[in-house]
All heavy atoms as an XYZ file, in Angstrom:
833
protein
N     -38.485     -0.818     16.875
C     -37.744     -0.250     15.725
C     -38.563      0.807     14.992
O     -38.008      1.789     14.535
C     -37.458     -1.429     14.825
C     -38.474     -2.444     15.174
C     -38.787     -2.223     16.607
N     -39.838      0.643     14.885
C     -40.655      1.613     14.205
C     -40.780      2.885     15.003
O     -40.745      3.968     14.428
C     -42.065      1.006     13.923
C     -42.962      1.847     13.023
C     -42.316      2.140     11.666
C     -44.286      1.175     12.837
N     -40.849      2.768     16.293
C     -40.913      3.952     17.159
C     -39.646      4.709     17.095
O     -39.612      5.938     16.970
C     -41.284      3.572     18.623
C     -41.187      4.754     19.570
C     -42.683      2.936     18.677
N     -38.505      4.012     17.176
C     -37.214      4.664     17.088
C     -37.024      5.321     15.735
O     -36.532      6.458     15.684
C     -36.073      3.629     17.375
C     -34.713      4.243     17.167
C     -36.208      3.096     18.790
N     -37.378      4.646     14.711
C     -37.280      5.199     13.342
C     -38.147      6.459     13.227
O     -37.692      7.464     12.649
C     -37.692      4.157     12.318
O     -37.822      4.718     11.063
N     -39.367      6.373     13.717
C     -40.261      7.546     13.636
C     -39.753      8.724     14.441
O     -39.805      9.855     13.994
C     -41.670      7.145     14.111
O     -42.144      6.046     13.295
C     -42.627      8.316     13.963
N     -39.255      8.444     15.644
C     -38.697      9.511     16.454
C     -37.498     10.168     15.820
O     -37.383     11.393     15.764
C     -38.327      8.985     17.863
C     -39.492      8.749     18.823
C     -39.002      8.123     20.082
C     -40.217     10.045     19.103
N     -36.604      9.328     15.286
C     -35.411      9.912     14.624
C     -35.794     10.697     13.380
O     -35.271     11.815     13.156
C     -34.450      8.755     14.219
N     -36.757     10.157     12.640
C     -37.187     10.886     11.432
C     -37.908     12.197     11.770
O     -37.687     13.212     11.138
C     -38.068      9.975     10.576
N     -38.747     12.163     12.795
C     -39.519     13.320     13.157
C     -38.696     14.378     13.839
O     -38.883     15.578     13.580
C     -40.684     12.900     14.091
O     -41.463     11.886     13.439
C     -41.562     14.074     14.382
N     -37.785     13.990     14.705
C     -37.029     14.961     15.493
C     -35.767     15.450     14.809
O     -35.270     16.527     15.161
C     -36.699     14.356     16.857
C     -37.918     14.011     17.723
C     -37.471     13.341     19.018
C     -38.749     15.256     18.047
N     -35.218     14.656     13.910
C     -33.964     15.041     13.289
C     -34.095     15.299     11.799
O     -33.791     16.368     11.257
C     -32.874     13.969     13.546
C     -31.571     14.337     12.864
C     -32.670     13.774     15.047
N     -34.545     14.248     11.062
C     -34.555     14.342      9.618
C     -35.535     15.330      9.071
O     -35.205     16.160      8.196
C     -34.809     12.931      9.022
C     -34.944     12.993      7.499
C     -33.677     11.992      9.407
N     -36.771     15.310      9.585
C     -37.787     16.220      9.038
C     -37.436     17.726      9.246
O     -37.514     18.459      8.307
C     -39.160     15.870      9.604
C     -40.343     16.690      9.055
C     -40.438     16.449      7.564
C     -41.618     16.282      9.741
N     -37.068     18.113     10.476
C     -36.725     19.542     10.594
C     -35.547     19.969      9.749
O     -35.557     21.062      9.148
C     -36.407     19.693     12.089
C     -37.065     18.546     12.779
C     -37.090     17.461     11.808
N     -34.519     19.099      9.691
C     -33.329     19.472      8.881
C     -33.675     19.520      7.391
O     -33.316     20.449      6.696
C     -32.205     18.451      9.106
C     -31.475     18.551     10.444
C     -30.471     17.436     10.557
C     -30.805     19.927     10.566
N     -34.420     18.511      6.922
C     -34.754     18.523      5.506
C     -35.737     19.621      5.145
O     -35.612     20.234      4.057
C     -35.337     17.140      5.066
O     -36.523     16.855      5.790
N     -36.649     19.979      6.037
C     -37.519     21.099      5.784
C     -36.743     22.403      5.705
O     -36.963     23.216      4.826
C     -38.636     21.212      6.896
C     -39.808     20.316      6.729
C     -40.659     20.401      8.015
C     -40.620     20.652      5.525
N     -35.836     22.580      6.666
C     -35.028     23.803      6.679
C     -34.190     23.967      5.404
O     -34.192     25.001      4.724
C     -34.091     23.785      7.902
C     -33.335     25.094      8.083
C     -34.194     26.232      8.534
O     -35.227     25.991      9.181
O     -33.828     27.364      8.213
N     -33.524     22.886      5.024
C     -32.609     22.948      3.877
C     -33.428     23.032      2.545
O     -33.164     23.867      1.702
C     -31.681     21.730      3.840
C     -30.751     21.823      5.039
C     -30.936     21.635      2.538
C     -29.964     20.530      5.288
N     -34.412     22.199      2.444
C     -35.180     22.131      1.138
C     -36.016     23.388      0.907
O     -36.104     23.846     -0.223
C     -36.038     20.878      1.098
S     -35.087     19.354      1.003
N     -36.654     23.893      1.951
C     -37.490     25.064      1.759
C     -36.646     26.307      1.446
O     -37.031     27.132      0.604
C     -38.394     25.304      3.008
C     -39.466     24.224      2.999
C     -39.035     26.706      2.914
C     -40.387     24.298      4.199
N     -35.504     26.432      2.078
C     -34.600     27.543      1.766
C     -34.129     27.514      0.336
O     -33.982     28.533     -0.318
C     -33.385     27.567      2.709
C     -33.704     28.113      4.092
C     -32.450     28.134      4.939
O     -31.399     27.734      4.555
N     -32.617     28.645      6.148
N     -33.818     26.323     -0.153
C     -33.271     26.220     -1.493
C     -34.314     26.102     -2.596
O     -34.072     26.553     -3.712
C     -32.344     24.970     -1.579
C     -31.117     25.177     -0.731
O     -30.629     26.304     -0.510
N     -30.618     24.133     -0.164
N     -35.475     25.493     -2.313
C     -36.469     25.228     -3.373
C     -37.780     25.852     -3.149
O     -38.669     25.727     -4.019
C     -36.606     23.688     -3.499
C     -35.343     22.956     -3.928
S     -35.575     21.189     -3.992
C     -36.754     21.064     -5.287
N     -38.018     26.456     -2.002
C     -39.322     27.080     -1.746
C     -40.402     26.055     -1.496
O     -40.206     25.126     -0.788
N     -41.590     26.317     -2.098
C     -42.734     25.485     -1.873
C     -42.491     24.049     -2.254
O     -42.925     23.112     -1.566
C     -43.928     26.082     -2.645
C     -45.202     25.332     -2.423
C     -45.903     25.401     -1.216
C     -45.753     24.525     -3.434
C     -47.061     24.727     -1.027
C     -46.937     23.852     -3.233
C     -47.563     23.942     -2.036
N     -41.818     23.809     -3.360
C     -41.535     22.430     -3.832
C     -40.588     21.747     -2.865
O     -40.580     20.495     -2.759
C     -40.926     22.468     -5.217
C     -41.931     22.894     -6.308
C     -41.161     22.954     -7.656
C     -43.093     21.981     -6.389
N     -39.789     22.499     -2.117
C     -38.893     21.890     -1.133
C     -39.600     21.242     -0.002
O     -39.117     20.243      0.552
N     -40.773     21.729      0.327
C     -41.612     21.091      1.397
C     -41.992     19.673      0.959
O     -41.908     18.757      1.775
C     -42.818     21.920      1.708
N     -42.423     19.547     -0.275
C     -42.807     18.179     -0.760
C     -41.598     17.267     -0.758
O     -41.697     16.106     -0.421
C     -43.401     18.292     -2.147
N     -40.456     17.794     -1.195
C     -39.221     16.972     -1.182
C     -38.839     16.582      0.205
O     -38.424     15.444      0.434
C     -38.100     17.755     -1.881
C     -36.785     16.992     -1.967
C     -36.925     15.754     -2.804
C     -35.727     17.901     -2.529
N     -39.003     17.494      1.181
C     -38.643     17.206      2.576
C     -39.523     16.100      3.124
O     -39.031     15.180      3.840
C     -38.751     18.437      3.431
N     -40.811     16.112      2.793
C     -41.716     15.061      3.251
C     -41.342     13.739      2.591
O     -41.360     12.653      3.239
C     -43.205     15.427      2.958
C     -43.590     16.678      3.731
C     -44.140     14.285      3.229
C     -43.520     16.558      5.238
N     -40.970     13.740      1.318
C     -40.558     12.538      0.638
C     -39.285     11.979      1.290
O     -39.179     10.753      1.466
C     -40.319     12.826     -0.857
N     -38.342     12.835      1.633
C     -37.130     12.380      2.327
C     -37.466     11.784      3.665
O     -36.919     10.765      4.060
C     -36.140     13.581      2.480
C     -35.609     13.980      1.091
C     -35.022     13.232      3.390
C     -34.835     15.278      1.083
N     -38.397     12.411      4.386
C     -38.845     11.922      5.686
C     -39.386     10.520      5.576
O     -39.000      9.614      6.300
C     -39.886     12.896      6.225
C     -40.673     12.394      7.383
C     -40.125     12.293      8.651
C     -42.036     12.082      7.249
C     -40.851     11.871      9.731
C     -42.774     11.648      8.324
C     -42.167     11.530      9.555
N     -40.289     10.276      4.618
C     -40.868      8.941      4.434
C     -39.832      7.911      3.976
O     -39.838      6.779      4.428
C     -42.039      8.990      3.445
C     -43.261      9.604      4.034
C     -43.996     10.545      3.273
C     -43.736      9.262      5.254
C     -45.131     11.131      3.775
C     -44.898      9.847      5.778
C     -45.589     10.764      5.033
O     -46.711     11.328      5.531
N     -38.942      8.300      3.094
C     -37.902      7.415      2.643
C     -36.976      7.020      3.761
O     -36.580      5.853      3.889
C     -37.123      8.029      1.483
C     -37.891      8.103      0.182
S     -38.444      6.474     -0.426
C     -36.887      5.723     -0.755
N     -36.625      7.973      4.605
C     -35.755      7.700      5.771
C     -36.406      6.650      6.670
O     -35.778      5.732      7.113
C     -35.397      8.962      6.520
C     -34.578      8.710      7.746
C     -33.205      8.596      7.613
C     -35.140      8.656      9.012
C     -32.373      8.304      8.719
C     -34.357      8.398     10.125
C     -32.990      8.235      9.961
N     -37.706      6.876      6.971
C     -38.414      5.927      7.826
C     -38.428      4.518      7.200
O     -38.093      3.528      7.874
C     -39.864      6.374      8.006
C     -40.082      7.272      9.151
C     -41.565      7.450      9.408
O     -42.308      7.888      8.506
N     -42.004      7.179     10.618
N     -38.740      4.441      5.936
C     -38.799      3.150      5.278
C     -37.478      2.440      5.218
O     -37.345      1.241      5.564
C     -39.341      3.302      3.850
O     -40.596      3.874      3.859
N     -36.416      3.172      4.875
C     -35.089      2.599      4.755
C     -34.593      2.145      6.122
O     -33.965      1.056      6.214
C     -34.128      3.609      4.083
C     -32.682      3.176      4.240
C     -34.483      3.804      2.638
N     -34.813      2.908      7.179
C     -34.336      2.507      8.484
C     -35.040      1.237      8.990
O     -34.403      0.341      9.521
C     -34.448      3.621      9.501
O     -35.767      4.112      9.561
C     -33.455      4.740      9.234
N     -36.332      1.152      8.770
C     -37.090     -0.046      9.224
C     -36.670     -1.264      8.407
O     -36.414     -2.326      8.933
C     -38.592      0.204      9.183
C     -39.350     -1.075      9.415
C     -38.974      1.231     10.222
N     -36.569     -1.113      7.110
C     -36.151     -2.237      6.250
C     -34.748     -2.667      6.590
O     -34.446     -3.881      6.624
C     -36.334     -1.850      4.767
C     -37.811     -1.770      4.411
C     -35.630     -2.893      3.849
C     -38.085     -1.213      3.049
N     -33.840     -1.743      6.832
C     -32.476     -2.056      7.220
C     -32.474     -2.821      8.530
O     -31.743     -3.790      8.695
C     -31.638     -0.805      7.299
O     -31.664     -0.133      6.057
C     -30.204     -1.130      7.690
N     -33.264     -2.372      9.479
C     -33.344     -3.050     10.794
C     -33.818     -4.474     10.603
O     -33.277     -5.412     11.184
C     -34.249     -2.277     11.741
C     -34.291     -2.887     13.083
C     -33.405     -2.716     14.101
C     -35.267     -3.837     13.556
N     -33.790     -3.470     15.195
C     -34.926     -4.131     14.903
C     -36.437     -4.391     13.013
C     -35.688     -5.023     15.665
C     -37.144     -5.259     13.780
C     -36.771     -5.582     15.096
N     -34.856     -4.665      9.810
C     -35.382     -6.023      9.586
C     -34.349     -6.878      8.872
O     -34.209     -8.061      9.200
C     -36.688     -5.947      8.768
C     -37.821     -5.367      9.667
C     -37.112     -7.331      8.275
C     -39.092     -5.055      8.920
N     -33.638     -6.325      7.908
C     -32.622     -7.048      7.154
C     -31.458     -7.484      8.083
O     -30.960     -8.593      7.990
C     -32.139     -6.201      6.017
C     -31.117     -6.863      5.143
C     -31.251     -8.065      4.448
C     -29.820     -6.413      4.898
N     -30.099     -8.327      3.763
C     -29.201     -7.318      4.010
C     -29.066     -5.268      5.306
C     -27.914     -7.191      3.559
C     -27.798     -5.152      4.824
C     -27.220     -6.075      3.964
N     -31.067     -6.606      8.988
C     -29.923     -6.917      9.895
C     -30.328     -7.820     11.020
O     -29.665     -8.847     11.272
C     -29.288     -5.621     10.408
C     -28.612     -4.849      9.289
C     -28.312     -5.886     11.511
C     -28.115     -3.444      9.672
N     -31.403     -7.499     11.727
C     -31.798     -8.278     12.911
C     -32.552     -9.562     12.585
O     -32.506    -10.490     13.382
C     -32.668     -7.389     13.794
C     -31.928     -6.256     14.440
C     -31.002     -6.730     15.532
C     -30.430     -5.515     16.262
N     -29.624     -5.959     17.405
N     -33.259     -9.588     11.520
C     -34.126    -10.706     11.102
C     -34.980    -11.180     12.280
O     -34.755    -12.300     12.826
C     -33.247    -11.838     10.544
C     -32.597    -11.474      9.261
C     -31.812    -12.597      8.639
O     -31.676    -13.672      9.211
N     -31.282    -12.362      7.482
N     -35.919    -10.354     12.726
C     -36.705    -10.713     13.932
C     -37.743    -11.761     13.713
O     -38.404    -12.197     14.665
C     -37.350     -9.385     14.261
C     -37.543     -8.686     12.958
C     -36.330     -9.089     12.145
N     -37.954    -12.220     12.503
C     -38.966    -13.216     12.231
C     -38.368    -14.623     12.207
O     -37.162    -14.812     11.988
C     -39.650    -12.940     10.850
C     -38.666    -12.893      9.699
N     -37.866    -11.785      9.472
C     -38.370    -13.815      8.797
C     -37.126    -12.009      8.418
N     -37.404    -13.253      7.987
N     -39.251    -15.608     12.360
C     -38.814    -16.996     12.285
C     -38.687    -17.400     10.813
O     -39.549    -17.008     10.017
C     -39.845    -17.924     12.969
C     -39.368    -19.300     13.154
N     -39.509    -20.224     12.228
C     -38.736    -19.883     14.219
C     -38.992    -21.383     12.624
N     -38.556    -21.163     13.858
N     -37.650    -18.025     10.411
C     -37.470    -18.361      9.001
C     -38.622    -19.156      8.387
O     -38.864    -19.034      7.193
C     -36.193    -19.185      8.947
C     -35.456    -18.862     10.211
C     -36.510    -18.530     11.205
N     -39.310    -19.934      9.164
C     -40.428    -20.727      8.601
C     -41.736    -19.930      8.561
O     -42.759    -20.456      8.066
C     -40.668    -21.993      9.468
C     -39.500    -22.977      9.373
O     -38.774    -22.922      8.373
O     -39.281    -23.746     10.334
N     -41.749    -18.683      9.071
C     -42.977    -17.936      9.063
C     -43.329    -17.380      7.700
O     -44.463    -17.010      7.449
C     -42.889    -16.791     10.105
O     -41.939    -15.846      9.704
N     -42.385    -17.274      6.814
C     -42.634    -16.745      5.442
C     -41.820    -17.526      4.462
O     -40.576    -17.406      4.417
C     -42.329    -15.283      5.365
C     -42.747    -14.667      4.116
C     -44.009    -14.579      3.600
C     -41.920    -14.044      3.114
N     -44.024    -13.980      2.415
C     -42.753    -13.610      2.070
C     -40.583    -13.812      3.013
C     -42.258    -12.962      0.944
C     -40.074    -13.177      1.889
C     -40.945    -12.774      0.875
N     -42.429    -18.361      3.627
C     -41.690    -19.190      2.721
C     -41.192    -18.506      1.460
O     -40.479    -19.082      0.693
C     -42.700    -20.316      2.380
C     -44.033    -19.612      2.493
C     -43.866    -18.634      3.615
N     -41.587    -17.284      1.216
C     -41.261    -16.594      0.023
C     -42.412    -16.538     -0.926
O     -43.555    -16.847     -0.583
N     -42.166    -16.142     -2.174
C     -43.260    -16.006     -3.143
C     -43.058    -16.911     -4.332
O     -42.937    -16.506     -5.437
C     -43.357    -14.539     -3.624
C     -43.808    -13.533     -2.602
C     -43.736    -12.110     -3.165
C     -45.208    -13.831     -2.135
N     -43.095    -18.226     -4.068
C     -42.999    -19.167     -5.144
C     -44.348    -19.468     -5.778
O     -45.399    -18.963     -5.316
N     -44.378    -20.235     -6.840
C     -45.622    -20.542     -7.536
C     -46.580    -21.326     -6.622
O     -47.794    -21.109     -6.670
C     -45.314    -21.334     -8.793
N     -46.061    -22.199     -5.817
C     -46.873    -23.002     -4.894
C     -47.620    -22.130     -3.876
O     -48.790    -22.335     -3.559
C     -46.027    -24.031     -4.187
C     -46.803    -24.931     -3.237
C     -45.880    -25.945     -2.560
O     -45.009    -26.525     -3.282
O     -46.049    -26.125     -1.373
N     -46.922    -21.090     -3.405
C     -47.535    -20.172     -2.419
C     -48.676    -19.418     -3.075
O     -49.737    -19.231     -2.482
C     -46.473    -19.203     -1.875
C     -47.075    -18.162     -0.997
C     -45.408    -19.991     -1.089
N     -48.497    -18.963     -4.338
C     -49.550    -18.214     -5.023
C     -50.729    -19.114     -5.307
O     -51.857    -18.688     -5.207
C     -49.009    -17.614     -6.330
C     -48.228    -16.353     -6.074
C     -46.893    -16.220     -6.156
C     -48.726    -15.082     -5.713
N     -46.523    -14.931     -5.890
C     -47.637    -14.220     -5.594
C     -50.027    -14.600     -5.439
C     -47.785    -12.891     -5.205
C     -50.163    -13.274     -5.091
C     -49.049    -12.446     -4.994
N     -50.465    -20.354     -5.660
C     -51.567    -21.278     -5.958
C     -52.383    -21.533     -4.684
O     -53.613    -21.586     -4.698
C     -51.030    -22.597     -6.494
C     -50.531    -22.506     -7.898
C     -49.891    -23.789     -8.409
O     -49.670    -24.711     -7.625
N     -49.593    -23.838     -9.678
N     -51.698    -21.685     -3.538
C     -52.400    -21.888     -2.272
C     -53.174    -20.630     -1.870
O     -54.301    -20.714     -1.375
C     -51.402    -22.277     -1.184
C     -52.028    -22.545      0.156
C     -51.009    -22.853      1.214
O     -49.832    -23.103      0.884
O     -51.397    -22.811      2.396
N     -52.583    -19.477     -2.038
C     -53.256    -18.238     -1.636
C     -54.455    -17.916     -2.489
O     -55.459    -17.333     -2.027
C     -52.223    -17.072     -1.715
N     -54.410    -18.282     -3.766
C     -55.482    -17.924     -4.687
C     -56.383    -19.116     -5.020
O     -57.172    -19.069     -5.969
C     -54.932    -17.336     -5.979
C     -54.190    -16.032     -5.817
C     -53.598    -15.582     -7.154
C     -55.078    -14.960     -5.260
N     -56.323    -20.164     -4.170
C     -57.252    -21.293     -4.373
C     -58.672    -20.759     -4.161
O     -58.920    -19.932     -3.304
C     -56.942    -22.374     -3.357
N     -59.604    -21.278     -4.946
C     -60.915    -20.659     -5.023
C     -61.671    -20.693     -3.693
O     -62.274    -19.704     -3.298
C     -61.760    -21.307     -6.126
C     -63.111    -20.653     -6.181
C     -64.305    -21.299     -5.992
C     -63.417    -19.308     -6.483
N     -65.355    -20.402     -6.116
C     -64.809    -19.155     -6.439
C     -62.681    -18.169     -6.733
C     -65.466    -17.972     -6.610
C     -63.331    -16.990     -6.944
C     -64.706    -16.925     -6.892
N     -61.628    -21.755     -2.947
C     -62.392    -21.875     -1.715
C     -61.981    -20.808     -0.673
O     -62.869    -19.997     -0.262
N     -60.765    -20.811     -0.240
C     -60.344    -19.787      0.766
C     -60.467    -18.355      0.173
O     -60.809    -17.442      0.916
C     -58.939    -20.126      1.089
C     -58.760    -21.538      0.703
C     -59.697    -21.807     -0.429
N     -60.146    -18.188     -1.113
C     -60.204    -16.872     -1.687
C     -61.637    -16.351     -1.720
O     -61.874    -15.200     -1.470
C     -59.554    -16.915     -3.094
C     -59.363    -15.576     -3.711
C     -58.457    -14.674     -3.149
C     -60.037    -15.199     -4.862
C     -58.231    -13.417     -3.695
C     -59.844    -13.960     -5.419
C     -58.926    -13.062     -4.859
N     -62.606    -17.231     -2.059
C     -63.990    -16.856     -2.134
C     -64.454    -16.428     -0.731
O     -65.175    -15.421     -0.557
C     -64.840    -17.989     -2.627
C     -66.287    -17.587     -2.847
C     -67.141    -18.765     -3.265
N     -67.239    -19.632     -2.142
C     -67.373    -20.929     -2.247
N     -67.387    -21.537     -3.388
N     -67.447    -21.697     -1.161
N     -64.041    -17.165      0.338
C     -64.409    -16.809      1.683
C     -63.811    -15.453      2.068
O     -64.482    -14.630      2.674
C     -63.909    -17.907      2.611
C     -64.276    -17.635      4.078
N     -65.566    -17.708      4.510
C     -63.468    -17.372      5.118
C     -65.569    -17.480      5.816
N     -64.306    -17.210      6.205
N     -62.558    -15.238      1.690
C     -61.913    -13.944      1.937
C     -62.627    -12.795      1.258
O     -62.884    -11.768      1.872
C     -60.462    -14.013      1.480
C     -59.652    -12.781      1.683
C     -59.231    -12.375      2.934
C     -59.354    -11.962      0.574
C     -58.486    -11.222      3.093
C     -58.648    -10.780      0.745
C     -58.204    -10.438      2.010
O     -57.502     -9.308      2.156
N     -63.012    -13.001      0.000
C     -63.736    -11.958     -0.720
C     -65.117    -11.684     -0.118
O     -65.553    -10.575     -0.002
C     -63.901    -12.325     -2.193
C     -62.645    -12.205     -3.085
C     -62.952    -12.670     -4.465
C     -62.188    -10.759     -3.075
N     -65.796    -12.757      0.321
C     -67.093    -12.590      0.918
C     -66.999    -11.748      2.196
O     -67.900    -10.955      2.505
C     -67.726    -13.950      1.215
N     -65.946    -11.962      2.978
C     -65.787    -11.158      4.178
C     -65.412     -9.726      3.870
O     -65.794     -8.798      4.574
C     -64.710    -11.772      5.075
C     -65.072    -13.097      5.718
C     -63.825    -13.642      6.429
C     -66.215    -12.925      6.686
N     -64.711     -9.488      2.784
C     -64.225     -8.148      2.446
C     -65.182     -7.291      1.715
O     -65.068     -6.077      1.738
N     -66.140     -7.881      0.993
C     -67.048     -7.118      0.171
C     -67.878     -6.144      1.015
O     -68.055     -4.970      0.639
C     -67.940     -8.012     -0.677
C     -69.104     -7.242     -1.292
C     -67.116     -8.653     -1.776
N     -68.408     -6.582      2.145
C     -69.204     -5.714      2.947
C     -68.396     -4.544      3.497
O     -68.846     -3.417      3.513
N     -67.140     -4.752      3.867
C     -66.272     -3.684      4.302
C     -65.960     -2.714      3.222
O     -65.945     -1.492      3.424
N     -65.754     -3.231      2.009
C     -65.443     -2.327      0.866
C     -66.668     -1.510      0.521
O     -66.554     -0.319      0.233
C     -64.974     -3.149     -0.357
C     -63.610     -3.742     -0.166
S     -62.963     -4.566     -1.677
C     -64.144     -5.814     -1.972
N     -67.815     -2.104      0.547
C     -69.081     -1.373      0.212
C     -69.368     -0.326      1.271
O     -69.984      0.696      0.976
C     -70.202     -2.328      0.012
C     -70.168     -3.156     -1.255
C     -71.347     -4.134     -1.279
C     -70.139     -2.278     -2.476
N     -69.023     -0.587      2.512
C     -69.332      0.379      3.591
C     -68.534      1.662      3.377
O     -68.914      2.680      3.917
C     -69.070     -0.241      4.940
O     -67.703     -0.363      5.158
N     -67.414      1.587      2.648
C     -66.649      2.818      2.385
C     -67.270      3.650      1.278
O     -66.869      4.774      1.080
C     -65.214      2.463      2.040
C     -64.403      2.151      3.202
C     -63.914      0.837      3.403
C     -64.070      3.073      4.190
C     -63.158      0.501      4.537
C     -63.317      2.783      5.287
C     -62.871      1.472      5.471
O     -62.163      1.185      6.562
N     -68.204      3.061      0.570
C     -68.839      3.780     -0.555
C     -70.084      4.513     -0.053
O     -71.198      4.235     -0.423
C     -69.167      2.846     -1.692
C     -67.998      2.135     -2.291
C     -68.486      1.162     -3.347
C     -67.068      3.121     -2.945
N     -69.892      5.484      0.843
C     -71.001      6.172      1.447
C     -71.795      6.902      0.370
O     -73.008      6.992      0.434
C     -70.492      7.175      2.470
C     -71.572      7.922      3.172
C     -70.978      8.885      4.189
O     -69.802      8.834      4.510
O     -71.772      9.734      4.630
N     -71.134      7.419     -0.644
C     -71.845      8.154     -1.696
C     -72.770      7.224     -2.458
O     -73.797      7.681     -2.964
C     -70.856      8.856     -2.593
C     -69.960      7.965     -3.399
C     -68.761      7.479     -3.041
C     -70.243      7.465     -4.711
N     -68.258      6.712     -4.023
C     -69.140      6.669     -5.079
C     -71.301      7.594     -5.591
C     -69.064      5.998     -6.261
C     -71.191      6.920     -6.818
C     -70.106      6.135     -7.129
N     -72.439      5.932     -2.565
C     -73.326      5.005     -3.275
C     -74.631      4.859     -2.493
O     -75.712      4.902     -3.040
C     -72.675      3.637     -3.477
C     -73.645      2.604     -3.994
C     -71.489      3.761     -4.384
N     -74.497      4.716     -1.131
C     -75.671      4.650     -0.308
C     -76.525      5.921     -0.457
O     -77.718      5.905     -0.495
C     -75.314      4.397      1.143
C     -74.696      3.028      1.388
C     -73.573      2.926      2.185
C     -75.225      1.894      0.864
C     -72.979      1.734      2.431
C     -74.635      0.663      1.079
C     -73.529      0.558      1.867
O     -72.946     -0.631      2.118
N     -75.806      7.055     -0.431
C     -76.470      8.355     -0.493
C     -77.268      8.497     -1.810
O     -78.412      8.908     -1.853
C     -75.473      9.466     -0.313
C     -76.104     10.817     -0.431
C     -76.066     11.665     -1.498
C     -76.794     11.492      0.578
N     -76.752     12.817     -1.234
C     -77.236     12.742      0.051
C     -77.170     11.227      1.872
C     -77.964     13.664      0.787
C     -77.907     12.123      2.599
C     -78.269     13.317      2.065
N     -76.604      8.147     -2.924
C     -77.269      8.241     -4.214
C     -78.406      7.247     -4.334
O     -79.482      7.583     -4.873
C     -76.247      7.962     -5.329
C     -75.148      9.028     -5.436
C     -75.691     10.403     -5.825
O     -76.689     10.458     -6.541
O     -75.102     11.373     -5.406
N     -78.240      6.056     -3.825
C     -79.325      5.056     -3.929
C     -80.504      5.519     -3.073
O     -81.649      5.427     -3.525
C     -78.832      3.708     -3.433
N     -80.223      6.061     -1.911
C     -81.335      6.543     -1.062
C     -81.993      7.757     -1.697
O     -83.262      7.855     -1.693
C     -80.741      6.936      0.302
C     -81.765      7.308      1.386
C     -82.623      6.138      1.687
C     -81.040      7.797      2.635
N     -81.243      8.650     -2.342
C     -81.818      9.778     -2.990
C     -82.714      9.338     -4.146
O     -83.774      9.906     -4.373
C     -80.737     10.696     -3.521
O     -79.984     11.204     -2.476
N     -82.275      8.330     -4.885
C     -83.080      7.815     -6.014
C     -84.335      7.166     -5.523
O     -85.417      7.366     -6.114
C     -82.282      6.866     -6.869
C     -81.197      7.440     -7.748
C     -80.393      6.368     -8.394
C     -81.797      8.384     -8.793
N     -84.272      6.420     -4.400
C     -85.427      5.768     -3.875
C     -86.428      6.815     -3.299
O     -87.640      6.637     -3.473
C     -85.045      4.766     -2.786
C     -84.404      3.500     -3.326
S     -84.213      2.222     -2.122
C     -82.924      2.897     -1.091
N     -85.947      7.834     -2.699
C     -86.806      8.869     -2.171
C     -87.491      9.661     -3.288
O     -88.674      9.999     -3.202
C     -86.051      9.794     -1.180
C     -85.695      9.012      0.071
C     -86.858     11.025     -0.818
C     -84.764      9.761      1.021
N     -86.722      9.977     -4.286
C     -87.220     10.787     -5.365
C     -88.204     10.104     -6.291
O     -88.971     10.735     -6.995
N     -88.267      8.812     -6.294
C     -89.155      8.080     -7.209
C     -90.496      7.791     -6.625
O     -90.832      7.814     -5.547
C     -88.507      6.798     -7.703
O     -88.237      5.933     -6.609
């Protein structure tokens, strides 16, 4: 469904919306055409999921209070954070660069 949605949006919706929006609105029309493109993709995939329901009903219980309590229990949440902190810090290349520059300069 995502491939079909992307193909339809890329081959039909994006060229048409670019043509129409740029002719009528100029530079701002390009931004509107991209927004229409993304909205079309999202709406078609959500509609497909809503109609076909490809998931098992027991695979997602919803967002009740019990689910949030289980998800944010300190033990599993702490383990999740411990695994994620290294990955988050690795994206902060500038922090490493600044720290290295400070260590070299002192």
